[in-house]
N, C-alpha and C positions, 0 to 999 in steps of 0.2 A: 472301748472305755470302761473301767470298773468301776461299780456302783458306790464304791468308797473312795472314789475320786469327784471332786469338786471344781467345776470350772470356773473361770473369770470370764467376763463377756466377750473377749477377745482373744479366749481361746483358739478356736477354731481358724479366726482369720489369719491368727500370727503363727501360728504352726503350720498352715496350707501355704503361707507366703515364704516360710523359710524352707519348705520341704521343695518347692519349686526354686529356689535361687541355689540352693545345693544339688538341685537335680537327683533330689531321692527318691527311690522306687520305695523304699518302708521307710518312715520317720518316727522316732520314737522319742519321748521326754523325760526327763527325769522331774518329778513335780516336788513340789514343797511338802513337807513331811510335818505333819500335826503330832507333837508329843505330850501328851498330858499329864500322865502317871509316872509316878518313881522307877517302875520297871522299864517304860518307853524310854526315859531321857536316859537311863542310865546302859541299856544294852543297843538300840538302833543305833544311835551315832555311830558306834564301833562297828556294826554290823554295814552300816552305808561308807564307812571309811575302807573295809575289806572289798567291797563291792568295788569301789573306785580303784583299788588298788589292782584287784585282779581282772577288771575289765576298763581300762583306762580310755577313756572317751577318744583320744586323738589316735589310738590303734583299732578301736570298734567303727571309727568313720575313714580308716585308711582303707581303700581298697584292695592294698597289696598287702594288708595282714590277715590272718586267717580270725583275729579276733571277732568274735559277733556275740551281741546281746541286745535285747528290746525290754522296755518296761510294760509289763501288760496292763499297766495303770493307762496307760495311752499310747495306741499305735495309728499312723496314717500307713495307709498302703494302698499303692495302685492296683485297681481291679483285674487289669489284665495280667500283670506279676503276681497277682495274688492267685488267680485260676491258673496259671502257668505252673506254679510249683506245687499244686493241689489243695492250695488251702489248708485248713485245720485239719482236714482229713488226713494230711499226710503226717501229721503229727498228733492223729488220736491215741497213740498207747504213751504218750509222754506228760508228766504232770507239771513239766516245766516248759508248757507248750508255747511260752512267748521267745524264750531263749531259743528253742528248737527251732522255730519257724525262721527267727532272725538269722540261725546259721545256714539254712537251706537258700535262705534267697542270697546271702553273702556267697556262699560256694557257687549257686547259678550264675554268679557274675553282676547280679544286681546291685545296685548301690543302697547302702543301708547307713543312715546316719542318726544318732543319738546327741538330744541337746538339752540344754539346761532350760527346763519349764518351770522354774519355782515360782516365777512371777504371773503366771497364766493359769496354773491350777494346782491343789493341793490334796493330799491323801491321809486319811486317818487310818492305817493299816490294822493294830491292832489296840487293844485297850487293857491287856492283862497280861501276867506272864503266861499263863497256861496256853492262852492265843498265841503268843510270839513263838513259844516252845513247837506248837503244831507246826506253825505257818513256816517257820524258818526250818525245821529238823526235814520238813517236806522238801525244800527248796537246796538248800545249801550242797549235798553230796550230788544231787542230780544235776545240780547247774554247774558243778566243776568235775562231772564225770571225766571229761576228757582232757582235764589238767589235775591228776591229781596230786601232782608234786605240789601245787597251790595250796590243795587242802590241806597236806602234811605240813608244808611252811606255816600257814595259819594256825594249825592247831598246837605247833610246838611254839611258836610266838606268843600264842596266848597264854600257854603255861607258864613260858618264861615271864612274861609281864603280871601275870597274876599269883604269881607264887615264888618264883626264883628272884624277882628283883626286889620284891619286899622284904626277903629272908637276906638278901645281898645286902640291903641299905640299914636293916637293923642290926644285922652282924658286924658290918662294919662299924657301925656307931657305938655298941657294947665293946667292939675291940679296941676302937680308940679311946673310949671310957676308962678301960681298964689298963691303961697305958701301953697300948698297943705300938706305940712308937710311928716312926715315919711311914712303914710299910702302912699299918692300920689307916694313918691319915690319907693316903693315897687311895686304898680301897673306899673308905667312907666319902671322899671328896667325890670320887668317878661315880658312885652310887647316887650321890647327891646331885650332879649335875645330868645323870641320865634320867633322873627321876623329873629334874626341874624342865628337860625337854619335852618329856613324855607327857608332863601335865601342861605344858605350856599349848601343845597341839591338841589336847583334849578341850583346854580351856578356848582355843579357837573353834573346835567344834561347836560347843556350847554355845558360842555367839553366833555362829552359822545356822545353828536350829533354834535360836530363840529362846534359850532355856536357861535358867539360873546357872551363875557361875559357879555354885556350890557343889553342882555336879561333876565337876573337873575330877573330884576327889574320889570319884565311885569307879575311876580308871581300872582297877584291879578287879572289881565285882564284876563290872561289866565284862571284861576279858576272860575272866574265869567261865561264866554263862556261855558267853559266845562260843569258846572252846569247846564246852559240854554239848552244846549245838551241834558242833561240828563233827565231835566224837558219835553222837548219838545218831545222827543223820547217816554216817558212813555206817555205822552197826545195821540199821534197820533196814537199808539195800543190800549189803552185802552177805548178811544173815540168811534175807529172803523173809525176813518178817514185813517187811513193806511199809510204806509211810501212809498215816493217817490224816485224812483232810475232811473237814465237815462230817465227822462220824463214818467216813468210808474208809477202809484200808483198801490201800492200792498195792497188789505185788507183782504182775505182771508188767514188769517196766524195763526197758532195756537201755 
């Protein structure tokens, strides 16, 4: 359990009970995230949305699917299973050790379960933009190194949402205002409908994280910064520059 994770009184009992019910060999939860600053509220909901898309719980929990991830903020694991796979010594060269050990567990045929634990634990991960940048550029590329298509898709989608869609909307409205006719009207309406859908989904995220509805409109900014994190993370690892974490730079990473 991470030091920045705060437990409700029934955390251990409720997670242990569910782990037994689902015959889990390794059991991890997604904790409630405390978002206090502007940058936390702007960026982190998009990061968690991306993670839920890349690693949907139903696939992680399906023994027939290869998808594996664990949240290092809280993990339960059976001691014999932990010892059988070599424990953390088996992933000592990985910065993303929680995902790495979850992958080993699942490949070994053990049961991995990821559950919603927002009612029993909360976490305050980062409190500033520099902390978020360091933390997520450390994890993003390494966490997706076995599915680079998803990293590429996320980067392209982020650029589209943060740059192309605003240009599409503004361009369509300007074109329509300058007597662009039916075609301009179709382009503008398409942009408005798509933006309406994206803002609605962002509003849902605001409600889920308990943050003011006004942060709905920070969607383009958050997407741009998240995309920049993905690009920087990939560059740091591919170039051999390594990742920076807590004042230390890690280069020898497979």
